C-alpha positions in Angstrom: 112.1 106.3 85.2 114.1 104.5 87.9 117.5 105.1 88.8 119.4 102.1 90.9 122.5 103.2 93.3 124.0 99.4 94.1 126.5 100.1 97.4 129.0 98.3 99.1 126.8 97.9 102.2 127.8 99.4 105.6 130.2 98.2 108.2 130.5 99.1 111.7 132.0 102.6 112.2 134.6 101.4 114.1 135.8 98.8 111.1 136.2 102.4 108.8 139.9 102.6 109.7 140.8 102.8 105.7 140.3 105.2 103.5 138.4 102.9 101.0 136.0 101.8 103.9 135.4 105.3 104.8 134.2 106.3 101.3 132.0 103.3 101.1 130.1 103.9 104.2 129.9 107.5 103.3 128.5 106.7 99.8 126.1 104.0 101.2 124.8 106.8 103.9 124.4 109.2 101.1 122.7 107.0 98.9 120.0 106.3 101.5 119.6 110.0 102.3 118.8 110.5 98.6 116.9 107.5 97.5 113.1 107.3 97.0 113.1 103.6 98.1 115.6 101.4 100.0 116.3 97.4 99.2 118.0 95.7 102.0 119.3 92.7 101.0 119.1 90.0 104.1 120.9 86.6 104.0 118.1 83.8 104.8 121.0 81.4 106.2 121.7 84.5 109.0 118.2 86.9 108.6 118.1 90.0 110.9 121.3 90.3 112.3 122.4 93.5 114.3 123.7 95.3 111.5 120.7 94.5 109.1 118.1 95.9 112.1 120.7 99.1 112.4 120.3 99.7 108.5 116.7 99.4 108.5 116.1 101.4 111.3 118.5 104.1 109.7 116.3 103.8 106.5 113.0 104.3 108.4 114.6 107.2 110.4 115.5 108.6 107.3 111.9 108.6 106.0 112.6 106.3 103.1 110.3 103.1 101.8 112.1 99.9 102.1 111.8 96.5 100.9 113.5 93.5 102.0 114.5 90.6 99.6 116.0 87.7 101.3 118.5 85.7 99.3 119.8 82.3 99.8 121.2 79.9 97.4 117.9 78.5 96.6 114.7 80.2 96.4 112.1 79.1 99.3 108.6 79.6 98.5 105.7 81.5 100.0 105.3 79.1 103.3 106.2 78.4 106.8 109.5 79.9 106.4 108.4 83.1 104.6 105.5 83.4 107.5 108.1 83.2 110.1 110.8 85.6 108.3 107.7 88.1 107.9 106.8 87.6 111.8 110.3 88.3 112.6 110.5 91.5 110.4 107.5 92.9 111.8 108.5 92.0 115.5 112.2 93.3 115.1 111.2 96.6 113.3 107.8 97.8 113.9 108.4 100.9 112.3 108.6 99.3 108.7 106.2 96.7 109.5 104.3 95.8 106.5 107.4 96.1 104.0 107.7 93.7 101.3 109.7 90.9 102.1 110.4 88.6 99.0 112.3 85.5 98.6 115.1 85.5 96.0 117.8 83.3 95.0 121.4 84.8 94.5 122.4 81.5 92.5 119.6 81.3 90.0 117.8 84.7 90.3 114.7 83.2 90.8 112.2 85.7 92.3 114.1 88.9 91.3 111.0 89.3 88.8 108.8 90.3 92.1 111.3 92.9 93.1 110.1 95.6 90.7 106.6 95.3 92.0 107.2 95.1 95.3 109.1 98.2 95.5 106.3 100.2 93.6 103.8 98.9 96.2 106.2 99.9 99.2 106.8 103.2 97.7 103.2 103.9 97.2 102.3 103.0 100.6 105.1 105.4 102.2 103.7 108.0 100.4 99.9 107.5 100.5 97.5 109.3 103.2 94.6 108.1 105.1 91.7 109.9 105.5 90.9 110.9 109.3 87.4 109.1 108.9 89.1 106.2 107.9 91.8 106.4 110.7 88.9 106.8 113.2 86.9 103.7 111.8 90.2 101.8 112.7 90.7 103.5 115.8 87.0 102.5 117.1 87.6 99.0 116.2 90.8 98.9 117.6 89.4 100.2 121.2 86.3 97.8 120.7 89.2 94.9 121.0 91.5 96.1 123.4 90.6 98.7 126.3 92.8 101.4 127.1 94.4 101.1 130.6 93.6 102.7 133.6 96.2 105.2 135.0 95.7 106.7 138.5 92.0 105.4 138.7 91.4 107.4 135.4 91.0 105.7 131.9 92.7 107.0 129.2 90.7 108.3 126.7 91.7 108.5 122.9 89.6 110.9 120.9 90.7 110.8 117.5 93.7 110.1 115.2 94.9 112.0 112.1 97.5 111.3 110.0 100.2 114.2 110.0 102.4 113.1 107.2 103.5 110.9 104.9 107.3 109.6 104.3 107.1 107.8 106.6 103.3 107.6 107.0 103.0 109.4 110.6 99.9 109.5 112.9 98.8 111.5 115.8 96.7 110.4 118.6 94.6 113.2 120.4 93.2 112.2 124.2 94.0 112.5 127.7 97.4 111.0 129.4 98.4 109.8 126.2 102.0 109.9 127.5 101.0 106.8 129.9 100.0 104.7 126.7 102.0 101.6 126.8 104.3 101.0 124.0 102.7 97.6 122.6 99.3 99.8 122.3 101.3 102.5 120.4 102.9 99.8 118.1 99.7 98.0 117.3 98.1 101.4 116.4 101.2 102.4 114.4 101.4 99.0 112.2 97.4 99.1 111.9 97.5 102.4 110.4 100.4 101.6 108.2 98.4 98.3 106.9 95.5 101.1 106.2 97.5 102.9 104.0 98.7 100.3 101.7 
């Protein structure tokens, strides 16, 4: 069974001057906290504005699966524009990398039929668990492609990794000097593990 909760969206808290906007903002935040999966509508003519990124980050911090339909007057097909938006989504929000991005049309309704499957897939991926053996095979392949840096003459050694929880899928690395690992390596591990879980 699926229950949809349509909200009026979020505005900056500084603009919550009137009682109506305080109620709207509070209702939206409450809906995000109690949802299993959140759909973030993105305007394709001005994608990934600061407010879109803030909302998507809030959803990820709350531990909710997310799906992002991109809407425009016309529905653009899987092509260069979709690839560019997919790359931009993964780059700007690495914590939700791999989240479904669906092209829809607000005017004609085209592409809406893909939304249900994308939400189901996002929820399945968000709740999935990956075995430690699979994660360690991935880690071994990743370390063969990209060597870890040497800190004060000692190479950072990553021994193994495991998934500590789902919702959102969270992974733990075990090794020495892990706090010195550069952020890009951590992001690469996180996105690779998230893709393994789908």
